C-alpha positions in Angstrom: -57.3 -18.5 3.8 -55.3 -21.7 4.2 -52.9 -22.9 1.6 -53.7 -26.6 0.7 -52.3 -27.2 -2.7 -48.7 -26.6 -4.2 -48.3 -23.6 -6.4 -46.9 -23.7 -9.8 -44.0 -21.6 -10.5 -45.8 -19.9 -13.4 -49.3 -19.7 -11.8 -51.0 -16.2 -10.9 -50.6 -16.7 -7.2 -46.8 -16.9 -7.6 -46.7 -14.0 -10.0 -48.6 -11.9 -7.6 -46.6 -12.8 -4.7 -43.4 -11.9 -6.6 -44.8 -8.9 -7.7 -46.0 -7.8 -4.3 -42.5 -8.8 -2.7 -40.6 -6.8 -5.2 -42.4 -3.6 -4.2 -42.1 -4.3 -0.3 -38.8 -5.7 0.4 -35.2 -4.8 -0.4 -33.8 -7.7 -2.3 -35.9 -10.0 -4.4 -34.2 -12.4 -6.8 -36.0 -14.2 -9.6 -35.0 -17.3 -11.7 -32.2 -16.4 -14.2 -30.7 -13.9 -12.3 -27.0 -14.1 -10.4 -28.7 -13.5 -7.1 -30.9 -16.4 -7.6 -28.4 -18.7 -8.7 -26.2 -17.7 -5.8 -28.8 -18.3 -3.0 -30.3 -21.4 -4.3 -27.1 -23.5 -4.1 -27.4 -26.1 -1.6 -24.7 -28.2 0.3 -26.1 -31.2 -1.2 -26.0 -31.1 -4.9 -28.4 -33.9 -5.1 -31.2 -31.8 -3.9 -31.7 -28.6 -6.1 -34.0 -26.1 -5.2 -36.4 -24.1 -7.5 -38.4 -21.6 -5.7 -40.4 -19.1 -7.5 -38.3 -16.3 -6.1 -35.7 -15.6 -3.4 -36.2 -12.9 -0.6 -32.6 -12.2 0.7 -33.8 -10.7 4.0 -32.1 -7.8 5.7 -33.9 -8.0 8.8 -36.8 -9.8 10.7 -39.4 -7.1 9.5 -38.6 -8.2 5.9 -39.2 -11.8 6.8 -42.4 -10.8 8.5 -43.6 -8.9 5.4 -42.5 -11.7 3.1 -44.7 -14.2 5.2 -47.9 -12.0 5.3 -47.7 -11.1 1.4 -47.2 -14.7 0.5 -49.9 -15.9 2.7 -52.2 -13.3 1.1 -51.3 -14.7 -2.4 -51.6 -18.2 -1.2 -48.1 -19.1 -1.8 -45.8 -21.2 0.9 -42.5 -19.8 2.2 -39.3 -21.9 2.7 -36.2 -20.8 4.4 -32.5 -21.4 3.8 -29.4 -20.0 5.4 -26.1 -22.1 4.4 -27.7 -24.5 2.3 -27.3 -27.5 4.7 -30.4 -29.7 5.6 -32.4 -28.9 2.5 -34.9 -31.9 2.0 -37.2 -30.7 -1.0 -37.1 -28.6 -4.2 -39.2 -25.9 -2.8 -41.2 -25.9 -6.1 -43.9 -23.1 -6.1 -42.6 -21.5 -2.7 -40.9 -18.4 -2.0 -37.5 -18.9 -0.5 -36.4 -16.6 2.5 -32.7 -16.6 2.5 -31.1 -15.6 5.9 -27.4 -15.0 5.0 -27.5 -11.2 5.3 -28.7 -11.6 9.0 -25.2 -11.8 10.0 -25.1 -10.0 13.5 -22.8 -11.4 16.2 -21.9 -10.3 19.4 -20.4 -12.0 22.5 -21.0 -10.8 26.1 -18.2 -12.5 28.0 -19.4 -11.5 31.4 -22.8 -13.0 30.9 -21.3 -15.8 28.7 -23.8 -15.4 26.1 -23.8 -14.6 22.4 -26.5 -12.9 20.1 -26.3 -14.7 16.7 -28.0 -13.8 13.5 -29.5 -16.4 11.6 -27.1 -16.2 8.6 -24.0 -16.9 11.0 -22.1 -20.2 10.9 -20.7 -21.9 13.9 -17.2 -21.1 12.8 -17.8 -17.5 13.3 -19.2 -18.0 16.9 -16.3 -20.3 17.8 -13.8 -17.6 16.7 -15.7 -14.9 18.5 -16.0 -16.9 21.9 -12.4 -18.4 21.9 -10.6 -15.3 23.1 -12.9 -15.5 26.3 -12.3 -19.1 26.9 -16.1 -19.9 26.0 -17.4 -22.4 23.6 -20.7 -22.6 21.6 -22.1 -26.2 21.9 -21.9 -26.9 18.0 -22.1 -29.6 15.8 -19.5 -31.8 14.2 -19.2 -29.2 11.3 -18.3 -25.5 12.0 -19.5 -24.8 8.6 -23.0 -25.4 9.4 -25.4 -22.5 10.1 -26.4 -21.9 13.8 -30.0 -21.4 13.5 -30.9 -24.5 11.3 -28.8 -26.8 13.6 -30.4 -25.4 16.8 -33.9 -25.9 15.6 -33.2 -29.5 15.0 -31.9 -29.8 18.4 -28.3 -30.4 17.8 -26.1 -33.2 18.6 -22.4 -32.7 18.5 -19.0 -33.6 19.5 -19.8 -32.5 23.2 -23.2 -34.2 23.2 -22.5 -36.4 26.0 -20.5 -34.1 28.3 -22.7 -31.0 27.6 -26.2 -32.2 26.1 -28.2 -31.0 23.2 -26.9 -27.7 21.6 -30.5 -26.2 22.0 -30.3 -26.7 25.6 -28.1 -23.7 25.7 -30.6 -21.5 23.8 -31.8 -18.7 26.0 -34.1 -17.1 23.6 -35.1 -17.2 19.8 -36.2 -14.3 17.7 -38.6 -15.6 15.4 -41.2 -14.6 12.8 -44.1 -17.1 13.1 -46.1 -18.1 10.1 -48.8 -15.4 10.8 -46.1 -12.7 10.0 -45.4 -11.6 13.6 -41.9 -11.1 15.1 -41.8 -12.8 18.5 -39.1 -13.4 21.3 -39.6 -17.1 22.4 -38.1 -18.1 25.8 -38.6 -20.3 28.7 -41.0 -17.3 30.0 -42.2 -15.7 26.9 -44.3 -18.0 24.6 -42.7 -20.9 26.3 -45.1 -23.3 24.0 -43.3 -21.8 20.9 -39.9 -22.1 22.6 -40.6 -25.9 23.2 -41.5 -26.5 19.6 -38.6 -24.4 18.1 -36.0 -26.6 19.8 -36.4 -29.6 17.7 -39.3 -28.7 15.4 -37.0 -27.5 12.6 -38.7 -24.6 10.8 -42.2 -26.0 11.3 -43.4 -23.0 13.5 -41.4 -19.9 12.2 -38.3 -18.3 10.6 -35.7 -17.8 13.1 -34.0 -14.5 12.6 -31.6 -14.5 15.7 -30.7 -16.8 18.6 -29.5 -15.7 22.1 -27.0 -18.6 23.1 -25.2 -19.3 26.3 -21.6 -20.1 26.1 -20.0 -22.6 28.5 -16.4 -22.0 29.6 -14.6 -24.7 27.4 -11.1 -23.4 26.2 -9.6 -26.7 25.3 -10.6 -30.5 25.0 -8.7 -33.6 24.5 -9.8 -34.9 21.3 -9.3 -35.9 17.8 -9.6 -39.0 15.6 -7.8 -42.5 15.1 -7.8 -43.8 11.7 -7.1 -47.5 11.2 -6.5 -49.6 8.1 -9.1 -52.1 6.8 -7.2 -55.0 8.2 -7.8 -53.6 11.7 -11.5 -53.1 11.2 -12.7 -56.1 12.9 -10.7 -55.6 16.2 -11.3 -52.0 16.3 -14.9 -52.2 15.9 -15.3 -55.1 18.5 -13.3 -53.1 20.9 -15.0 -49.9 20.5 -18.5 -51.7 21.0 -17.4 -52.7 24.4 -15.3 -49.6 25.2 -17.7 -47.0 24.4 -20.4 -48.6 26.6 -18.0 -48.0 29.7 -17.1 -44.5 29.0 -18.1 -41.6 31.5 -20.2 -38.9 30.3 -17.2 -36.4 29.9 -16.4 -38.6 26.6 -18.2 -38.2 23.4 -17.2 -40.8 20.7 -18.3 -42.2 17.3 -17.1 -44.8 15.0 -17.2 -44.7 11.1 -16.3 -47.1 8.3 -15.2 -44.8 5.4 -14.5 -45.8 1.8 -12.5 -42.8 0.9 -12.1 -41.7 -2.7 -8.6 -41.1 -4.3 -9.0 -37.4 -4.3 -6.7 -34.6 -3.3 -9.0 -33.4 -0.5 -8.3 -36.6 1.3 -5.1 -36.7 3.3 -2.4 -38.8 1.7 -2.4 -41.6 4.2 -6.0 -42.2 3.9 -6.5 -41.5 0.1 -8.3 -44.3 -1.9 -8.5 -46.6 1.1 -11.2 -48.2 3.3 -10.6 -47.2 6.9 -12.2 -47.3 10.1 -12.1 -44.0 12.3 -12.7 -43.5 16.0 -13.7 -40.0 16.9 -13.1 -38.9 20.6 -13.6 -35.9 22.5 -12.8 -35.7 26.4 -13.8 -32.5 28.4 -12.0 -33.7 31.7 -8.3 -34.1 32.6 -6.3 -34.8 29.4 -4.2 -37.6 31.2 -7.6 -39.3 32.1 -8.5 -39.0 28.6 -5.4 -40.5 27.3 -5.7 -43.4 29.6 -9.2 -44.1 28.6 -8.2 -44.1 24.8 -5.3 -46.5 25.5 -7.6 -49.5 25.0 -8.4 -48.4 21.4 -4.8 -47.2 20.7 -3.6 -50.7 21.6 -5.7 -52.5 19.0 -3.5 -51.7 16.0 -1.2 -49.1 14.5 -3.2 -46.2 13.6 -2.6 -44.6 10.0 -3.3 -41.3 11.5 -3.5 -40.4 15.2 -4.6 -36.8 15.9 -5.9 -37.1 19.3 -4.2 -34.5 21.7 -5.1 -31.5 23.6 -6.5 -29.0 21.2 -8.1 -25.4 21.5 -11.7 -25.7 21.3 -11.4 -23.5 18.3 -10.2 -26.6 16.4 -13.2 -28.8 17.4 -14.2 -29.2 13.6 -11.0 -31.4 13.1 -12.4 -34.2 15.1 -14.9 -35.2 12.5 -13.4 -33.4 9.8 -16.6 -33.0 7.9 -16.3 -32.0 4.0 -16.9 -28.4 3.4 -17.4 -28.4 -0.3 -20.8 -28.9 -2.0 -21.4 -32.6 -3.2 -24.2 -34.8 -4.3 -25.1 -37.2 -1.4 -27.7 -39.6 -0.4 -28.0 -39.8 3.3 -30.1 -42.0 5.6 -30.2 -42.4 9.5 -31.9 -44.5 12.2 -31.5 -45.2 15.9 -30.0 -48.2 17.7 -31.1 -49.5 21.1 -28.2 -51.7 21.6 -24.6 -51.9 19.9 -23.5 -55.1 21.9 -21.6 -58.0 20.6 -24.3 -59.4 18.4 -25.2 -55.9 16.9 -21.2 -55.3 16.3 -20.9 -58.6 14.5 -23.9 -58.0 12.4 -22.5 -54.4 11.7 -19.2 -56.0 10.4 -21.1 -58.2 8.2 -22.9 -55.5 6.7 -20.3 -52.7 6.3 -16.9 -54.3 7.0 -14.2 -53.8 4.5 -14.6 -57.1 2.7 -18.4 -56.2 1.8 -18.9 -54.2 -1.4 -20.7 -50.9 -0.6 -21.2 -47.7 -2.2 -21.4 -45.7 1.1 -18.8 -43.1 1.7 -19.3 -43.4 5.4 -21.4 -45.6 7.8 -21.2 -44.0 11.2 -22.3 -45.3 14.7 -22.6 -42.4 17.2 -22.9 -43.1 20.8 -25.3 -41.0 22.4 -26.6 -40.8 26.2 -24.9 -38.9 28.9 -26.2 -35.2 29.2 -28.4 -35.7 26.3 -30.7 -37.6 28.4 -31.1 -34.4 30.6 -32.5 -30.9 29.8 -35.6 -29.1 29.3 -38.5 -31.0 27.6 -38.7 -30.1 23.8 -39.6 -31.2 20.4 -36.4 -33.2 20.2 -37.9 -36.4 21.0 -35.2 -38.9 21.2 -33.2 -37.8 24.2 -32.9 -41.4 25.5 -31.6 -43.0 22.3 -28.3 -44.9 23.1 -26.8 -44.8 19.4 -27.6 -43.3 15.9 -26.5 -44.7 12.7 -25.8 -42.3 9.9 -25.0 -43.4 6.1 -23.9 -41.3 3.2 -22.8 -42.1 -0.3 -22.3 -40.2 -3.5 -25.7 -39.7 -5.3 -24.8 -38.9 -8.8 -27.7 -40.0 -11.2 -25.9 -43.3 -12.1 -25.4 -44.4 -8.4 -28.4 -42.7 -6.5 -30.7 -45.8 -6.5 -27.8 -48.0 -5.6 -26.7 -45.9 -2.8 -30.3 -45.8 -1.5 -31.0 -49.4 -1.8 -27.8 -50.1 0.0 -28.8 -47.9 3.0 -31.9 -49.8 3.3 -30.0 -53.1 3.3 -27.9 -51.8 6.2 -31.0 -50.6 8.1 -32.7 -54.0 7.5 -29.8 -55.8 8.6 -29.6 -53.9 12.0 -33.2 -53.9 12.4 -33.1 -56.3 15.5 -31.2 -53.6 17.4 -33.0 -50.6 16.2 -35.8 -48.6 17.8 -38.3 -46.1 16.3 -37.2 -42.6 15.6 -34.6 -40.3 14.2 -32.9 -37.2 15.0 -34.4 -34.2 13.2 -31.0 -32.7 11.7 -30.2 -36.1 10.3 -33.4 -37.0 8.9 -34.3 -36.7 5.2 -36.3 -38.5 2.5 -40.0 -39.7 2.5 -41.5 -40.1 5.8 -38.8 -38.3 7.8 -41.3 -36.3 9.9 -42.9 -39.6 11.2 -39.4 -40.9 12.1 -38.4 -37.7 13.9 -41.6 -37.1 15.9 -43.6 -39.7 17.8 -47.3 -39.1 17.3 -47.7 -37.0 20.7 -44.9 -34.7 19.7 -46.3 -34.3 16.2 -49.8 -33.6 17.5 -48.3 -30.9 19.7 -46.5 -29.4 16.8 -49.5 -29.4 14.6 -51.6 -27.4 17.3 -48.7 -24.9 17.6 -48.7 -24.6 14.0 -52.4 -23.9 13.6 -52.0 -21.4 16.4 -48.9 -19.6 15.1 -49.4 -20.2 11.2 -53.1 -20.3 10.7 -52.8 -20.0 6.9 -50.1 -22.9 6.7 -47.8 -20.5 4.8 -44.6 -22.3 6.0 -43.5 -25.1 3.8 -41.6 -26.8 6.7 -45.0 -27.4 8.2 -46.8 -28.9 5.4 -46.1 -32.7 6.6 -47.8 -31.7 9.9 -50.8 -30.1 8.3 -51.5 -32.0 5.2 
């Protein structure tokens, strides 16, 4: 049987699936229960989820049982760990929640960690730090390890160290056919290719074996400039970033910050320009490189200094509390002088905009290297990311403004998007060029013949 249509939450297939799961696995939560409310919470409050039930998996075998029973009932299965990266409501699907898969061991001799799918980067960073080792994580340590890695992973060490998924030695994964497999460069290498960038289209990752490079400290942080310095800062950054060696990873963001206590007092209620910077070489060389940006104006806040890698989350200072947001992303081929001027015209402090943040992230460096995998845009020079509050009264306005920005920068854009940043209708087409999507589809047909994985629906339907 192949699952081809959505299942209503009150349908007989859904009821049959919940009944079978309740008898077969340890923790099944249904609507109206405390467990269901707790485990269906998402990081983006604008994207609530409403599965027919939640399986709080305690091991890989319970995940396998869930996939097999759901397939027999004709019900799809979704997955969630920390609530980041949710793209749809999961209506009619069973949700496998991985928070209880919390194993974490660090082998300092082999420089490797085994990490359960419910573990966040912050825990791995803390466990690796005493050994002078560093997981190549994303900008927010609050994000889950497994979901981030299946999207490839572009973080604050991206240019110096490459994709985070380049450091995966192996995945323990339950494929759509309900089989627990180990995928590595030598075991199911086709599956290993697709898991690094293919998100959850091929299976539910239950654990990861991850290499940990020796990074004890970096020279990093952020420079925050007032609105009146925006034009010279953005112009300088556009030239300066293009000249940086690969040991430097940087991004620039225009932020319209709310007047809330969670924002530091010097920045509260202001429009600011922030330059993020991480340098993995000699700190004195990093300070010399950054001098060109520091000279543009007097920063409101200058946090760039030698820091332990354990503090890497302070560079971007991403918010940890759930909030309703509307997000968009696209890639740029160029951020030269003409693109910079257009960017200022579109999002400079003088322009009314509902976006909380518009970020330009420089890519390149070691991102261009590494094994072939389903992350399809290693060669992109820049990415743009927008985020704004998406309460009902503003959601359409924020979305329309994001389209305005994308259309304005269209002459410098290129096809594609990074999987971890891609949301909304058509995200799959943006993240995966036709050959990559075709290969993922063939793998999906092989490892998930019934099409039970909700994340593969766009590839299969």
